[in-house]
C-alpha positions as CSV (number, residue, x, y, z in Angstrom):
1,M,192.8,-27.5,-17.8
2,K,193.3,-27.5,-21.1
3,F,196.4,-30.0,-21.4
4,M,194.6,-32.0,-18.9
5,N,191.6,-32.1,-20.9
6,F,193.6,-33.4,-23.8
7,R,195.4,-35.9,-21.5
8,N,192.0,-37.7,-20.3
9,Y,191.4,-37.6,-24.6
10,L,194.6,-38.7,-25.8
11,L,194.1,-41.4,-23.0
12,F,190.4,-42.7,-24.4
13,I,191.2,-42.9,-28.3
14,A,194.9,-44.8,-26.9
15,P,193.7,-48.1,-27.5
16,A,192.5,-47.7,-30.6
17,L,195.2,-45.6,-31.9
18,L,197.6,-48.4,-30.8
19,I,195.7,-50.9,-32.9
20,Y,195.3,-48.2,-36.2
21,L,199.1,-47.6,-36.0
22,L,200.2,-51.7,-36.1
23,F,197.8,-53.2,-38.0
24,F,196.9,-50.5,-40.5
25,A,198.9,-47.5,-41.2
26,G,202.0,-49.8,-40.0
27,P,201.7,-52.4,-43.0
28,I,200.4,-49.2,-45.3
29,F,203.9,-47.9,-44.8
30,S,205.8,-50.8,-45.1
31,G,204.3,-51.6,-47.9
32,L,205.2,-48.0,-49.5
33,Y,208.7,-48.7,-48.6
34,Y,209.0,-52.6,-49.6
35,G,207.5,-51.8,-53.2
36,F,210.2,-50.5,-54.0
37,T,212.4,-53.5,-52.8
38,D,213.2,-56.9,-53.7
39,W,212.6,-58.6,-50.4
40,N,211.1,-62.1,-51.2
41,G,209.2,-61.9,-47.6
42,F,211.6,-64.3,-45.9
43,S,215.3,-62.6,-45.1
44,F,215.7,-59.5,-43.5
45,K,217.5,-58.2,-46.1
46,A,215.8,-56.1,-48.8
47,D,217.9,-54.1,-51.4
48,W,216.5,-50.7,-52.8
49,V,215.4,-51.1,-56.9
50,G,213.4,-48.0,-56.9
51,L,211.1,-47.5,-59.5
52,E,212.2,-51.2,-61.5
53,N,208.8,-53.2,-59.5
54,F,206.4,-50.6,-60.8
55,R,208.1,-50.7,-64.9
56,E,207.9,-54.9,-64.9
57,A,204.4,-54.6,-63.7
58,F,203.7,-52.3,-66.5
59,R,205.4,-54.6,-69.1
60,D,203.8,-57.8,-67.5
61,P,201.0,-59.4,-70.0
62,L,198.9,-60.8,-67.1
63,L,198.1,-56.8,-66.4
64,L,196.1,-56.1,-69.3
65,T,194.1,-59.6,-68.6
66,A,193.8,-58.3,-65.4
67,L,192.6,-55.1,-66.5
68,K,190.2,-56.4,-69.0
69,N,188.5,-59.1,-66.5
70,M,187.7,-55.6,-64.1
71,A,186.1,-53.9,-66.9
72,I,184.5,-57.1,-67.4
73,L,183.0,-58.1,-63.4
74,S,182.0,-54.1,-63.2
75,V,180.1,-54.3,-66.3
76,V,178.0,-57.4,-65.9
77,V,177.4,-56.6,-62.0
78,I,176.9,-53.1,-62.3
79,V,173.9,-53.6,-65.3
80,L,172.5,-57.4,-63.8
81,Q,173.1,-56.7,-60.5
82,H,171.5,-52.9,-59.9
83,S,168.8,-53.3,-62.5
84,A,167.6,-56.5,-60.4
85,S,168.3,-54.9,-56.8
86,I,166.2,-51.3,-57.9
87,L,163.1,-53.5,-59.2
88,L,163.2,-56.1,-56.1
89,A,163.5,-52.6,-53.7
90,V,160.4,-51.2,-55.8
91,L,158.7,-54.6,-55.4
92,L,159.4,-55.1,-51.4
93,D,158.8,-51.4,-50.8
94,Q,155.4,-52.5,-49.9
95,K,153.3,-52.5,-46.8
96,L,152.7,-56.7,-47.4
97,K,151.9,-59.8,-45.1
98,G,155.5,-61.7,-45.1
99,I,157.6,-58.8,-46.7
100,V,160.1,-58.6,-44.1
101,W,161.0,-61.9,-44.3
102,M,161.4,-61.6,-48.0
103,R,164.0,-59.2,-47.8
104,A,165.9,-61.2,-45.3
105,I,166.0,-64.1,-47.8
106,I,167.3,-61.7,-50.1
107,F,169.9,-59.9,-48.1
108,F,170.9,-63.9,-46.5
109,P,173.7,-64.6,-49.7
110,V,175.4,-61.3,-48.2
111,I,175.9,-62.6,-45.0
112,L,177.4,-66.2,-46.5
113,N,180.7,-66.9,-46.4
114,T,182.7,-66.0,-49.5
115,V,184.3,-69.6,-49.4
116,V,181.4,-71.4,-48.9
117,I,179.8,-69.5,-51.8
118,G,182.5,-70.5,-54.3
119,Y,182.7,-73.8,-53.1
120,V,179.3,-74.4,-53.2
121,W,178.6,-72.4,-57.0
122,S,182.0,-74.6,-58.2
123,Y,179.6,-77.6,-57.9
124,M,176.6,-76.2,-59.3
125,Y,178.8,-75.3,-62.2
126,A,179.9,-78.8,-62.7
127,P,179.8,-80.1,-66.1
128,M,177.6,-83.8,-65.7
129,V,177.0,-83.5,-62.0
130,G,176.2,-80.1,-61.1
131,F,173.1,-78.5,-60.3
132,L,173.0,-76.3,-63.2
133,P,173.8,-78.7,-65.9
134,K,171.5,-81.0,-64.6
135,F,168.8,-78.6,-64.3
136,F,169.2,-77.1,-68.3
137,A,169.0,-81.0,-69.3
138,A,165.7,-81.6,-67.3
139,I,163.9,-77.9,-69.1
140,G,165.6,-79.3,-72.5
141,L,168.0,-76.7,-73.0
142,N,171.0,-79.2,-73.6
143,G,173.3,-76.0,-75.5
144,L,173.6,-74.9,-71.9
145,A,173.5,-78.0,-69.9
146,Q,176.9,-78.8,-71.9
147,L,179.0,-75.8,-71.3
148,D,181.9,-76.1,-69.0
149,W,181.2,-72.8,-67.0
150,L,184.5,-72.6,-65.2
151,G,186.7,-74.8,-67.7
152,D,185.8,-72.6,-70.8
153,P,188.3,-69.3,-70.9
154,S,185.3,-67.3,-72.7
155,L,183.0,-68.5,-70.2
156,A,184.6,-68.3,-67.0
157,I,184.9,-64.8,-65.6
158,Y,181.1,-64.4,-67.0
159,A,180.4,-67.3,-64.5
160,I,182.3,-65.7,-61.4
161,A,180.8,-62.0,-62.0
162,L,177.1,-64.0,-61.7
163,V,177.9,-65.1,-58.7
164,M,179.0,-61.7,-57.5
165,V,175.3,-60.5,-58.6
166,W,174.0,-63.7,-56.9
167,Q,175.8,-62.9,-53.6
168,Y,175.5,-59.4,-53.7
169,T,172.0,-58.3,-55.1
170,G,170.7,-58.4,-51.6
171,Y,173.3,-55.7,-50.6
172,S,172.4,-53.1,-53.5
173,M,168.6,-53.5,-53.0
174,M,168.9,-52.7,-49.1
175,I,170.6,-49.7,-50.1
176,Y,168.1,-48.6,-52.9
177,L,165.0,-49.7,-50.5
178,A,166.5,-47.3,-47.6
179,G,166.1,-44.5,-50.4
180,L,162.8,-45.6,-51.6
181,Q,161.7,-45.2,-47.9
182,S,163.2,-41.5,-47.6
183,V,161.1,-40.1,-50.6
184,S,158.1,-38.3,-49.4
185,G,154.5,-40.1,-50.5
186,E,153.5,-36.5,-51.0
187,I,155.8,-36.5,-54.6
188,Y,154.1,-39.7,-55.7
189,E,150.6,-38.2,-55.0
190,A,151.4,-35.2,-56.6
191,S,152.8,-36.6,-59.7
192,S,149.3,-39.2,-59.5
193,I,147.4,-35.7,-59.6
194,D,149.4,-35.0,-62.7
195,G,148.5,-38.2,-64.2
196,A,151.5,-40.0,-64.0
197,G,151.2,-43.8,-64.5
198,P,153.4,-46.2,-62.6
199,W,156.1,-46.3,-65.6
200,N,156.4,-42.7,-65.8
201,K,156.4,-42.9,-62.0
202,F,159.7,-44.9,-61.7
203,W,161.1,-42.9,-64.7
204,K,160.0,-39.3,-63.6
205,V,159.9,-39.6,-60.0
206,T,161.7,-42.7,-58.6
207,L,164.6,-43.0,-60.4
208,P,165.7,-39.4,-60.1
209,L,165.1,-39.4,-56.8
210,L,167.6,-42.7,-55.9
211,I,170.8,-41.1,-57.8
212,P,172.4,-40.8,-54.2
213,S,172.0,-44.1,-54.2
214,V,173.3,-45.3,-57.3
215,I,176.3,-43.3,-56.4
216,V,176.5,-45.2,-53.7
217,N,176.0,-48.9,-54.7
218,T,178.2,-48.2,-58.4
219,V,180.9,-46.6,-56.1
220,L,180.5,-49.9,-54.0
221,S,180.7,-52.5,-56.7
222,V,183.4,-51.1,-58.9
223,I,185.9,-50.8,-55.8
224,G,184.8,-54.8,-54.9
225,C,185.0,-56.2,-58.8
226,M,188.6,-54.3,-58.9
227,K,189.6,-55.8,-55.5
228,M,187.8,-59.2,-56.4
229,F,190.3,-62.1,-54.7
230,E,188.0,-64.5,-53.0
231,H,185.2,-65.3,-55.7
232,V,188.0,-66.1,-58.5
233,F,190.8,-67.8,-55.6
234,I,188.4,-70.7,-55.1
235,M,187.0,-71.3,-58.0
236,T,189.2,-70.7,-60.9
237,Q,192.1,-69.3,-59.5
238,G,193.2,-67.2,-62.2
239,G,192.6,-70.3,-64.8
240,P,191.4,-71.5,-67.1
241,A,194.4,-70.6,-69.2
242,N,195.0,-67.2,-67.3
243,S,191.2,-66.1,-68.7
244,T,190.1,-65.3,-64.7
245,Q,193.2,-63.4,-63.8
246,T,192.8,-60.3,-61.3
247,F,194.7,-58.0,-59.8
248,G,194.5,-59.5,-56.1
249,I,194.8,-63.0,-57.3
250,M,198.2,-61.2,-59.3
251,I,199.5,-59.7,-56.2
252,Y,199.0,-63.5,-54.5
253,Q,200.4,-65.2,-56.9
254,Y,203.8,-63.1,-57.2
255,A,204.1,-62.6,-53.3
256,F,203.7,-65.4,-51.8
257,K,203.9,-68.5,-54.7
258,T,207.1,-66.9,-56.2
259,S,208.2,-65.2,-53.2
260,Q,208.8,-61.7,-54.9
261,M,207.0,-59.6,-52.1
262,G,208.6,-56.8,-53.5
263,Y,207.3,-57.0,-56.9
264,G,204.4,-57.9,-55.6
265,T,203.8,-55.0,-53.1
266,A,204.3,-52.6,-55.7
267,M,201.4,-54.6,-58.0
268,A,199.2,-54.0,-54.4
269,M,200.4,-50.0,-54.7
270,I,199.2,-49.7,-58.3
271,L,195.8,-50.9,-57.8
272,S,195.2,-48.9,-54.8
273,V,196.6,-45.7,-57.1
274,M,194.0,-47.1,-59.4
275,I,190.8,-47.8,-56.9
276,L,191.7,-44.1,-55.7
277,G,191.6,-42.6,-59.3
278,V,188.6,-44.5,-60.5
279,T,186.6,-43.5,-57.2
280,F,187.5,-40.2,-57.7
281,V,186.3,-40.1,-61.4
282,Q,183.1,-42.2,-60.8
283,I,182.2,-39.6,-57.6
284,K,182.9,-36.4,-59.5
285,L,180.9,-37.5,-62.4
286,L,177.7,-39.2,-60.5
287,S,177.6,-36.4,-58.8
288,R,177.4,-34.1,-61.4
289,M,174.0,-36.1,-62.5
290,E,172.6,-35.7,-59.5
291,V,172.9,-32.2,-59.7
292,A,171.6,-32.2,-63.2
293,N,168.2,-34.1,-61.7
């Protein structure tokens, strides 16, 4: 009887297991192999080169640029996106007419296609003809109107970061909003009795109770910044002068543009290990913050 039950369970999960093995586990294990070869992505021949791809990757000057850009994206996104999303969550955690529509409007950019967003914002940033230069010129900010947001190596990565903040603030807001709605109203009533004002309620009550949501949002944001590809590929393709290079762009260029599939796979493996390590450290550190509160 136990064998029959096991066979039935196996039959039920077999389709999903097959799809997982073919499209997830298979590429992962093949990637682990090809990262140690000189495979060019086209031929059936792949010579074993051991750790040479990884040694070459750590000697690559673009690696430091990619690490710096990941750090910039992470800091800008965490500071701006999370500040805006917490503020919006607090403002929209009200029982007001039309509040559902306001939440939907703010969340709407999340469901838009990233390629479309990249092209739209590239046009908005375009010097002289874009919306932003015209807008800044109309309100008298000629200095901002004359900036080449995507063509200036010192500004391009920040311009991309602002697009990411615009697109994903609604996503973070929903997570914070769910955290706020799980807080009992009795806690706020007790703090009011103790004489706490709105500002003290936010810092002493709301924010500490949002720590679990902060952990989730921070981990998701940092992972998203580390594996960033679409926005950069559409808007700058790693330029100008490699100033917006990310790991995703480097992997694409090496693997598909120069046919160094083995080297590109090694870069992808390095990125995966980095994401696992950074995520583990984040969860450990932020969990301590949650316990402390």
